MARPA-152895 format. One line per 10 residues: number of its first residue (from 1); for each residue x, z, y of C-alpha. Coordinates in Angstrom, 1 decimal. Layout:
! residues N
NUM> X Z Y; ...;
//
This chain:
! residues 130
1> -15.1 -75.4 24.0; -14.3 -77.9 21.3; -11.2 -77.4 19.2; -9.2 -80.6 19.0; -8.1 -79.8 15.5; -11.7 -80.3 14.3; -11.5 -84.0 15.5; -8.4 -84.8 13.5; -9.1 -87.3 10.6; -7.0 -85.2 8.2;
11> -8.6 -81.9 9.3; -9.3 -81.0 5.6; -5.5 -80.7 4.9; -5.5 -77.1 6.2; -7.9 -74.2 6.6; -8.5 -74.8 10.3; -9.1 -71.2 11.2; -5.8 -70.1 9.7; -4.1 -73.2 11.2; -5.4 -72.4 14.7;
21> -4.4 -68.8 14.3; -0.8 -69.7 13.3; -0.5 -72.2 16.2; -1.8 -69.7 18.7; 0.4 -66.9 17.4; 3.5 -69.2 17.5; 2.7 -70.2 21.1; 2.2 -66.6 22.1; 5.3 -65.5 20.4; 7.4 -68.2 22.0;
31> 6.3 -67.3 25.5; 6.7 -63.6 24.8; 10.2 -64.0 23.4; 11.2 -66.1 26.4; 10.0 -63.3 28.7; 11.7 -60.6 26.7; 15.0 -62.5 26.7; 14.8 -62.9 30.5; 13.9 -59.2 30.9; 16.9 -58.2 28.7;
41> 19.2 -60.6 30.6; 18.2 -59.1 34.0; 18.1 -55.4 32.8; 20.7 -52.8 33.5; 23.1 -53.6 30.6; 22.6 -57.2 29.5; 25.8 -57.1 27.3; 24.3 -54.3 25.2; 21.2 -56.6 24.7; 23.2 -59.7 23.6;
51> 21.8 -59.7 20.0; 18.3 -59.2 21.3; 18.6 -62.0 23.9; 20.0 -64.3 21.2; 17.3 -63.6 18.7; 14.6 -63.9 21.4; 15.9 -67.4 22.3; 16.1 -68.4 18.7; 12.6 -67.1 18.0; 11.2 -68.8 21.1;
61> 12.7 -72.1 19.9; 11.5 -72.0 16.3; 8.0 -70.8 17.4; 7.7 -73.7 19.8; 8.7 -76.1 17.1; 6.4 -74.5 14.6; 3.4 -74.7 16.9; 4.3 -78.3 17.7; 4.5 -79.3 14.0; 1.4 -77.5 13.0;
71> -0.5 -79.2 15.8; -0.1 -82.4 13.8; -1.9 -81.5 10.6; -1.9 -84.8 8.9; -0.5 -85.0 5.4; 3.3 -85.4 5.9; 4.8 -83.9 2.8; 6.0 -80.3 2.5; 8.6 -80.2 5.3; 6.1 -78.2 7.5;
81> 6.5 -75.4 4.9; 10.2 -75.1 5.5; 9.6 -74.8 9.3; 6.9 -72.2 8.8; 9.2 -70.2 6.5; 12.0 -70.4 9.0; 9.6 -69.2 11.7; 8.7 -66.2 9.5; 12.4 -65.4 8.9; 13.4 -65.6 12.6;
91> 10.2 -63.7 13.7; 11.0 -61.0 11.3; 14.6 -60.7 12.4; 13.6 -60.7 16.1; 10.8 -58.1 15.5; 13.4 -55.8 13.8; 15.8 -56.2 16.7; 13.3 -55.9 19.5; 11.6 -53.0 17.6; 14.9 -51.1 17.7;
101> 14.8 -51.2 21.5; 11.0 -50.6 21.9; 11.3 -47.0 22.8; 13.3 -47.8 25.9; 12.0 -51.2 26.8; 8.3 -52.0 26.8; 9.1 -55.8 26.9; 10.9 -55.4 23.6; 8.1 -53.4 22.0; 5.6 -56.0 23.1;
111> 7.9 -58.8 21.8; 8.3 -57.1 18.4; 4.5 -56.9 18.1; 4.1 -60.7 19.0; 6.8 -61.6 16.4; 5.2 -59.5 13.7; 1.8 -61.1 14.5; 3.3 -64.6 14.3; 5.1 -63.9 11.0; 1.8 -62.6 9.6;
121> -0.2 -65.6 10.8; 2.4 -67.9 9.3; 2.4 -66.0 5.9; -1.4 -66.3 5.9; -1.3 -70.0 6.5; 1.2 -70.5 3.7; -1.1 -68.4 1.4; -4.2 -70.5 2.1; -2.3 -73.8 1.9; -1.1 -73.2 -1.7;
//
């Protein structure tokens, strides 16, 4: 299967392997956080999971935005860096929160792993873009 990023006229702006990894990790994290939020909301004590639900929703939103922005790799200044850095910050916060519930909720454990993977992929992208 062809990767559409390879057809972009400004494809040399980024390391395409790292760019694709960050986009994929952000998309995966967004869907995982949405599912985790829903699972927490419908669990036994949703009020006890309020912070987790909130961070899941924030993380899903920033990850969707990050994937969307990174899917347009043309030179557009450095604003993409701020979005990727915000994604790292929120993913890290969400991973910490979900990780604290991971022993009791598998969905939180899985979500924490997805958040950490997204933060790592975004850090790697920033590292190769410097």
